[in-house]
N, C-alpha and C positions, 0 to 999 in steps of 0.2 A: 149755417145761416138759419135758423129756426123754421119750424113748420108753420105754414099758413095756407089759407084757402084762397084760390083765385077770386072767389066772391067777396073776399075781405077788402079788395081794392076799392078805390073811390077817392073822395076828397079828404078822407081822414088818413092819418099815418097808420100803417099796419105793422110797422116794425118798432121794437122797443127803443127808446132813447137811452143814451149812455153819456155820461159826462165827457168821455174821451172821443165822442163821435166826430169831432172836427179833425181827428188824427187819421192817418192812412190806415186802410184795412185791406185784408184779403177776403174775398167772398167766394165761397164754393156753392155752386148751384147744381143740384143733381136732379135730372129729369128721367122719367121712364116713359118711353114711347109705347104706344099701343102696338100690339102684335100686328105685323104686316104694314105698319105705317112709320117704320123707322126712318126711311128716306124722306118722307114728307116732314117729319119732325126735324131732321137735320137741315133740310132746305129752309124751313121756317125760322129756325134758330139762326142760321147764317144770314138770312135777310134781316132779322132783328139786330144782329151784331154789326151789320153795316151802318145802321142808324145809331146804335149805342156808341160806336167808335167815334162819333162826332161830338159826344157829350164832354163837357168840361170835367176835370178831375179823374177821368179814366186814364190810368197809366198802362194798362194792358189787359187783354182778355184772350184766353186760349180755349178752344173747344176740344174736348177729349171724348173718345168713345171706347167703351170696353170691347176689346177684340174678341172676347169669348161670348159676349151678349150684346149685340148691336142695339138693343133697346135701352141700355144704360148709357146716358149722356151726361157729361160733366163740364161745367164751365169753371175756369179758374180766372178770377177777376182781381185786378189790383186797382184800388181807388185811393187817391190822395186825400179825400175828404169823406169820411163815413157818414156825416150828416147829410151831405148832398145825395149819397147813394140811397139812404133811408128816406129822404124827403123827395126832392125834385125828380130824381131818376125813377123812383117807384111810382110817381104820378105822371110820368111822361106819356104823351099820346101813343107813341110807338110801342111802349111796353104794355099799355092798357089794351091796344089792339091785338098784340100777341097773346095776351092772357085770354081775351075774348075768343080768338080763333083756336087756341090750343086744345080746346075740348075735342076737336076733331082728330087730333093726332097724339095727344099725351094721355097717359093712363090716370093722371091725377095731378095735383099741385106739386111744385118742386119742393125739394128739401133744401133749405138755405142755411149755411153756417158762416159765421164771421170769425176771422183769425187775425192775430197780430204777430208781426215779426219780433222776435226777442233778440 
């Protein structure tokens, strides 16, 4: 999912457009929690997932944690419409609130990558 800064959010699109964006995509989101704030990060991400799970086009989302390094957190997301993910989802109030609050428990912005099933 490409690198971007939390401060890049707002009313403009922060993710690149692609002609195939209306197709399904897999999104991997990698977070690094601040030392000692791993549980705070997990709790905040779980609260976000409750809201994201109500969005259209989401086909599934799974939270993973590295058992050897609890600060490494990974989301595996399936979306049936990449344009929705890159547009309306990225501008949703609940995601914007998470981004605003995340500076208290994340070490920096997430690493995001997009994948297609072959």
